[in-house]
C-alpha positions in Angstrom: -39.6 -34.7 -43.7 -37.2 -36.2 -41.1 -35.1 -33.9 -39.3 -31.0 -33.8 -39.5 -29.2 -36.8 -38.1 -26.4 -34.6 -37.3 -25.6 -31.0 -36.8 -22.0 -29.3 -37.0 -21.8 -26.0 -35.3 -18.5 -24.0 -36.3 -17.5 -21.0 -34.3 -16.9 -17.9 -36.3 -17.0 -15.4 -33.3 -14.9 -12.4 -33.9 -13.2 -10.6 -31.0 -10.7 -8.1 -31.1 -7.1 -9.2 -32.1 -5.5 -8.7 -28.8 -8.1 -10.4 -26.8 -6.6 -13.2 -24.5 -9.4 -15.5 -25.5 -8.7 -15.6 -29.1 -11.2 -15.2 -32.1 -12.4 -18.2 -34.0 -13.2 -15.9 -37.0 -9.4 -14.8 -37.4 -8.3 -18.3 -36.9 -10.1 -19.8 -40.0 -13.6 -20.4 -38.5 -15.6 -19.3 -41.6 -13.1 -21.5 -43.9 -13.7 -24.4 -41.8 -17.3 -24.1 -41.9 -17.2 -23.8 -45.6 -15.1 -26.9 -45.8 -17.5 -28.8 -43.8 -20.2 -27.5 -46.2 -18.3 -28.8 -49.2 -17.5 -32.2 -47.8 -20.7 -33.0 -46.8 -22.2 -31.9 -50.2 -19.2 -34.2 -51.7 -20.3 -37.2 -49.6 -24.1 -36.5 -50.5 -25.0 -36.2 -46.7 -26.7 -32.6 -47.3 -30.0 -33.2 -45.8 -29.0 -35.6 -43.3 -26.4 -33.3 -41.8 -26.1 -29.6 -41.5 -22.9 -27.4 -40.9 -23.5 -23.6 -40.0 -22.0 -20.9 -37.8 -22.2 -20.5 -34.2 -21.9 -17.4 -32.5 -19.2 -17.6 -29.6 -19.0 -21.2 -28.3 -16.7 -19.5 -25.4 -13.8 -21.9 -26.3 -11.9 -19.4 -28.8 -8.9 -20.1 -26.8 -8.8 -23.6 -28.3 -8.7 -22.4 -31.9 -11.6 -22.9 -34.2 -14.0 -24.8 -32.1 -16.6 -27.0 -33.7 -19.3 -28.9 -31.8 -21.2 -32.1 -33.3 -24.7 -32.6 -32.2 -26.7 -34.8 -31.2 -23.5 -36.2 -29.2 -22.4 -32.6 -28.2 -18.8 -33.7 -28.9 -16.5 -30.5 -28.8 -13.5 -30.2 -31.1 -10.5 -27.5 -31.0 -7.8 -26.3 -33.0 -9.9 -27.5 -35.9 -8.4 -26.5 -39.4 -9.7 -27.3 -43.0 -7.3 -30.1 -43.3 -9.2 -31.8 -40.5 -13.1 -31.5 -41.8 -12.5 -34.6 -44.1 -11.4 -36.8 -41.2 -14.2 -35.4 -38.6 -16.8 -36.2 -41.3 -15.6 -39.6 -42.2 -14.8 -40.9 -38.9 -17.3 -39.2 -36.6 -20.1 -37.9 -38.5 -20.4 -41.1 -40.9 -18.8 -43.8 -38.8 -19.7 -42.6 -35.4 -16.2 -42.5 -33.8 -14.9 -39.5 -31.9 -11.7 -38.0 -33.3 -9.8 -38.1 -30.0 -6.9 -35.9 -30.9 -9.0 -32.9 -31.5 -11.6 -33.5 -28.6 -11.3 -30.5 -26.0 -10.7 -31.9 -22.6 -13.3 -31.8 -19.6 -16.3 -33.5 -21.6 -17.9 -35.4 -18.6 -21.3 -35.6 -20.4 -19.7 -38.1 -22.7 -18.6 -40.2 -20.0 -16.3 -42.9 -21.3 -17.8 -43.1 -24.5 -15.5 -42.8 -27.7 -18.3 -43.6 -30.4 -22.0 -42.7 -31.5 -24.1 -44.6 -33.8 -22.8 -44.5 -37.3 -24.7 -42.2 -39.8 -24.1 -44.7 -42.5 -24.0 -48.3 -41.0 -21.1 -50.5 -42.2 -22.1 -52.9 -45.0 -25.0 -50.4 -45.8 -25.3 -51.1 -50.0 -26.8 -47.8 -50.6 -23.9 -46.0 -48.6 -21.6 -43.9 -50.9 -17.8 -45.2 -50.7 -15.7 -42.3 -49.8 
């Protein structure tokens, strides 16, 4: 059985409400994770892409933090309303969602795209 093509980690770390780094759990991390799971299922991507919890990604000061592998693209301030866009543009289409990307990701170089999960013109691809 082939492995996942992409993996989405959503921080649900919990800290004290007065912690200066913030707390992804209190900012909606579990709801964002659940929204990714629903959206991936809705688009019939289960088995190709997995979304699950991450412990502390140590970026909680940036709101709910999400990292997508294998590209290692880090997103911050992610809300439930952003999930469909990340799934459509990045996970399916390979285009990074620039407006949500955390700064200082030198491992990406000048890249703004990855290989699409579902190539354009694929007759078997589900229309979204």
